[in-house]
LOVO-813109 format. One line per 8 residues: for each residue y, x, z of N, C-alpha, C. Coordinates in nm, 4 decimals, padded with zeros to 6 digits. Last residue first. Layout:
BEGIN
Y/X/Z/Y/X/Z/Y/X/Z  ...
This chain:
BEGIN
-00.1290/-04.7488/-02.9641/-00.1991/-04.8796/-03.0368/-00.0985/-04.9451/-03.1121  -00.2000/-04.4155/-02.9561/-00.0881/-04.5327/-02.9537/-00.1084/-04.6273/-03.0146  -00.3666/-04.2258/-02.7310/-00.3708/-04.3210/-02.8536/-00.2725/-04.4268/-02.8296  -00.2892/-03.9066/-02.6191/-00.3138/-04.0667/-02.5894/-00.2901/-04.1282/-02.7087  -00.4868/-03.6170/-02.6009/-00.3647/-03.7215/-02.6539/-00.4121/-03.8388/-02.6432  -00.5218/-03.4031/-02.3587/-00.5775/-03.4994/-02.4274/-00.4649/-03.5794/-02.4856  -00.4715/-03.0301/-02.3529/-00.4578/-03.1594/-02.3124/-00.5102/-03.2500/-02.3976  -00.7580/-02.8071/-02.2828/-00.6568/-02.8731/-02.3854/-00.5983/-03.0105/-02.3374
-00.7156/-02.5968/-01.9847/-00.7894/-02.7077/-02.0801/-00.6903/-02.7723/-02.1708  -00.6660/-02.2555/-02.0001/-00.6115/-02.3953/-01.9589/-00.7071/-02.4980/-02.0527  -00.8905/-02.0164/-01.9170/-00.8245/-02.0726/-02.0363/-00.7859/-02.2143/-01.9988  -00.8732/-01.7277/-01.7263/-00.9305/-01.8900/-01.7350/-00.8320/-01.9491/-01.8261  -01.0484/-01.4420/-01.6839/-00.9312/-01.5086/-01.7509/-00.9662/-01.6512/-01.7611  -01.1031/-01.3225/-01.3583/-01.1595/-01.3806/-01.4753/-01.0372/-01.4446/-01.5534  -01.1332/-01.0010/-01.2023/-01.0534/-01.1371/-01.2523/-01.0974/-01.1747/-01.3574  -01.2741/-00.7714/-01.1682/-01.3378/-00.8793/-01.1695/-01.2793/-01.0253/-01.1803
-01.0482/-00.5889/-01.2056/-01.1648/-00.5830/-01.2975/-01.2270/-00.6943/-01.2838  -00.8989/-00.6555/-01.0025/-00.8424/-00.6663/-01.1383/-00.9740/-00.6613/-01.2159  -01.0484/-00.5665/-00.7756/-00.9895/-00.7214/-00.7894/-00.9464/-00.7681/-00.9084  -01.0985/-00.2977/-00.8114/-01.2081/-00.3830/-00.8338/-01.1700/-00.5421/-00.8650  -00.8075/-00.2188/-00.7731/-00.8758/-00.1821/-00.9141/-01.0242/-00.3010/-00.9211  -00.7995/-00.2978/-00.5371/-00.6954/-00.3457/-00.6098/-00.7882/-00.3347/-00.7425  -00.9788/-00.1063/-00.4099/-01.0043/-00.2474/-00.3945/-00.9046/-00.3298/-00.4880  -00.8801/00.1367/-00.4736/-00.9591/00.0997/-00.5257/-00.9989/-00.0483/-00.4938
-00.6282/00.1212/-00.3263/-00.6141/00.1274/-00.4762/-00.7342/00.0959/-00.5524  -00.7061/00.0920/-00.0772/-00.6295/-00.0236/-00.1229/-00.6325/-00.0093/-00.2820  -00.8385/00.3500/-00.0338/-00.9149/00.2424/-00.0311/-00.8433/00.1032/-00.0730  -00.6222/00.5101/-00.0570/-00.7076/00.5327/-00.1693/-00.8043/00.4058/-00.1567  -00.4531/00.4306/00.1464/-00.3981/00.4306/00.0149/-00.4951/00.4209/-00.0905  -00.5881/00.5077/00.3903/-00.5408/00.3597/00.3304/-00.5062/00.3386/00.2063  -00.6070/00.7810/00.3182/-00.7300/00.6991/00.3485/-00.7000/00.5409/00.3027  -00.3394/00.8250/00.3637/-00.4024/00.8796/00.2253/-00.5356/00.7803/00.2452
-00.3273/00.7740/00.6443/-00.2374/00.7171/00.5049/-00.2839/00.7295/00.3989  -00.4850/00.9318/00.7587/-00.5107/00.7985/00.7484/-00.4201/00.7150/00.6488  -00.3498/01.1810/00.6961/-00.5011/01.1554/00.6605/-00.5203/01.0032/00.6688  -00.1051/01.1410/00.8041/-00.1263/01.1592/00.6635/-00.2575/01.1470/00.6193  -00.1934/01.1345/01.1114/-00.1184/01.0215/01.0179/-00.1140/01.0399/00.8679  -00.3016/01.3746/01.1153/-00.3754/01.2649/01.1488/-00.3089/01.1409/01.0821  -00.0752/01.5328/01.0775/-00.1737/01.5816/01.0185/-00.2723/01.4575/01.0153  00.1004/01.4376/01.3051/00.1453/01.4515/01.1634/00.0363/01.4401/01.0459
-00.0513/01.5077/01.5230/-00.0138/01.3858/01.4985/00.0161/01.3550/01.3497  -00.0194/01.7797/01.5128/-00.1562/01.7127/01.5098/-00.1518/01.5710/01.4790  00.2491/01.8138/01.5428/00.1590/01.8789/01.4410/00.0305/01.7897/01.4076  00.2849/01.7231/01.7782/00.3526/01.6560/01.6728/00.2968/01.7014/01.5362  00.1534/01.8797/01.9492/00.1041/01.7268/01.9516/00.1613/01.6733/01.8210  00.2917/02.1241/01.9237/00.1523/02.0955/01.8806/00.1035/01.9640/01.8819  00.5420/02.0389/02.0181/00.5283/02.0698/01.8729/00.3955/02.0776/01.8274  00.4839/01.9803/02.2996/00.5029/01.8629/02.2076/00.5302/01.8985/02.0587
00.4525/02.2651/02.3604/00.3373/02.1680/02.3756/00.3524/02.0355/02.2806  00.6826/02.3646/02.2961/00.5804/02.4215/02.2058/00.4622/02.3242/02.2481  00.9808/02.2368/02.2634/00.9158/02.2424/02.3309/00.7539/02.2669/02.2642  01.1643/02.2340/01.9917/01.1799/02.3383/02.1100/01.0680/02.3630/02.2255  01.0968/02.0239/01.8551/01.0454/02.1731/01.8078/01.0921/02.2539/01.9002  01.0234/01.6843/01.8450/01.0510/01.8056/01.9180/01.0092/01.9371/01.8613  01.0205/01.5402/01.5111/01.0122/01.5557/01.6491/01.0561/01.6634/01.7329  00.9926/01.5299/01.2564/01.1168/01.5128/01.2930/01.1332/01.5326/01.4464
00.7331/01.4958/01.2126/00.7814/01.6068/01.1675/00.9144/01.6340/01.2193  00.7027/01.2255/01.2990/00.6274/01.3298/01.3902/00.7091/01.4860/01.3493  00.8304/01.1037/01.0992/00.8471/01.1007/01.2248/00.7949/01.2114/01.3238  00.6067/01.1672/00.9060/00.7512/01.2239/00.8701/00.8332/01.2283/00.9953  00.3984/01.0220/01.0003/00.3910/01.1448/00.9848/00.5281/01.2118/00.9616  00.5063/00.7350/00.9716/00.4972/00.7983/01.0988/00.4712/00.9450/01.0971  00.5361/00.7326/00.6894/00.6305/00.7203/00.7746/00.6110/00.7739/00.9069  00.2363/00.7229/00.6456/00.3205/00.8299/00.6004/00.4523/00.8262/00.6799
00.1845/00.4693/00.7760/00.1569/00.6082/00.8302/00.1936/00.7345/00.7931  00.3262/00.3175/00.6310/00.3754/00.3034/00.7501/00.3007/00.4260/00.8260  00.1673/00.3399/00.3790/00.3008/00.3782/00.3891/00.3575/00.3786/00.5132  -00.0572/00.2081/00.4822/-00.0635/00.3567/00.4353/00.0702/00.4080/00.4430  00.0275/-00.0500/00.4557/00.0172/00.0046/00.6014/-00.0181/00.1622/00.5652  00.0424/-00.0711/00.1985/00.1588/-00.1023/00.2641/00.1360/-00.0200/00.4241  -00.2430/-00.0773/00.1153/-00.1438/00.0245/00.0707/-00.0063/00.0435/00.1473  -00.3248/-00.2934/00.2388/-00.3672/-00.1731/00.2874/-00.2601/-00.0444/00.2585
-00.1852/-00.4973/00.1136/-00.1416/-00.4780/00.2569/-00.1983/-00.3339/00.3035  -00.3085/-00.4726/-00.1211/-00.1867/-00.4146/-00.1321/-00.1274/-00.4264/00.0120  -00.5815/-00.5719/-00.0502/-00.5650/-00.4392/-00.0993/-00.4056/-00.3839/-00.0864  -00.4912/-00.8555/00.0784/-00.5431/-00.7686/00.1495/-00.5352/-00.6182/00.0796  -00.4425/-01.0438/-00.1443/-00.3416/-00.9742/-00.0732/-00.3947/-00.8352/00.0110  -00.6186/-01.1330/-00.4448/-00.5783/-01.1299/-00.3004/-00.4782/-01.0204/-00.2378  -00.3924/-01.2158/-00.7170/-00.5298/-01.1631/-00.6545/-00.4880/-01.1481/-00.5321  -00.1812/-01.2532/-00.9224/-00.2469/-01.3698/-00.8334/-00.3791/-01.3270/-00.7765
00.0883/-01.0981/-00.9975/-00.0470/-01.0752/-00.9905/-00.0867/-01.1968/-00.8779  00.3649/-01.0837/-01.0443/00.2962/-01.2045/-01.0905/00.1408/-01.2075/-01.0356  00.5405/-00.8853/-00.9744/00.4693/-00.8960/-01.1028/00.3757/-00.9849/-01.1322  00.6205/-00.9566/-00.7142/00.7280/-01.0010/-00.8559/00.6687/-00.9671/-00.9832  00.3812/-00.8727/-00.5827/00.4309/-01.0137/-00.5921/00.5385/-01.0570/-00.7094  00.3991/-00.6202/-00.6551/00.2958/-00.6796/-00.6892/00.3316/-00.8164/-00.7080  00.6596/-00.5438/-00.5131/00.6419/-00.5262/-00.6433/00.5123/-00.5948/-00.6904  00.5534/-00.6111/-00.2355/00.6626/-00.6583/-00.2969/00.6811/-00.6684/-00.4342
00.3093/-00.4235/-00.2141/00.3089/-00.5552/-00.2022/00.4203/-00.6435/-00.2623  00.5096/-00.1660/-00.2326/00.3953/-00.2004/-00.3284/00.3412/-00.3451/-00.3096  00.6735/-00.0838/-00.0062/00.7163/-00.1927/-00.1485/00.6113/-00.2112/-00.2316  00.5223/00.1260/00.1091/00.5585/-00.0164/00.1714/00.6255/-00.1196/00.0622  00.4939/00.3088/-00.0791/00.3916/00.2313/-00.0550/00.4046/00.1162/00.0164  00.7553/00.3824/-00.0996/00.7134/00.3324/-00.2166/00.5872/00.2855/-00.1782  00.8026/00.4964/00.1670/00.8941/00.3684/00.1082/00.8193/00.3122/-00.0245  00.6311/00.6887/00.1424/00.6121/00.5977/00.2566/00.6817/00.4782/00.2091
00.7313/00.8572/-00.0513/00.5857/00.8131/-00.0701/00.5662/00.6567/00.0369  00.9718/00.9221/00.0930/00.9663/00.8367/-00.0555/00.8512/00.7835/-00.0625  00.8471/01.0788/00.3201/00.9444/00.9584/00.3396/00.9621/00.8741/00.2034  00.7385/01.2773/00.1419/00.6670/01.1990/00.2334/00.7412/01.0733/00.2786  00.9729/01.4060/00.0554/00.8847/01.3336/-00.0401/00.8033/01.2422/00.0478  01.1244/01.4848/00.2740/01.1551/01.3844/00.1903/01.0695/01.3119/00.1154  00.9493/01.7188/00.3401/00.9538/01.5975/00.4285/01.0048/01.4774/00.3421
C-alpha cells in the first residue's frame, strides 16, 4: 500500500516538476497524470477503510480496484498525450536582431 501512496504523490507532483523543468506545452496531459495520482490515493484510502464489517470491506475492495484502474487509465492517456505534444513541438529559431546604422 505504501507503494500506491508514493505513486499517487509522484503523479500529483508531475505538473509541478514539468513547470520547473520549463516545458511550455499544454497543461492538460500533466493534469491528467495528476488526477491519476488522486485516484491512486483514493485506492489507498479504500485499503485503509473498514475491515471489521464484511459489507464495507467488499465495497472497499471494489472501490480500490476501480480507483486503481481509473488512475492507470489517466496516467497512460496523460503520458501518451504528453509524448505526442513533445513530438509535435516545433523548434522556433529566434529572429536575428537587426543592427542599427550609425551615421
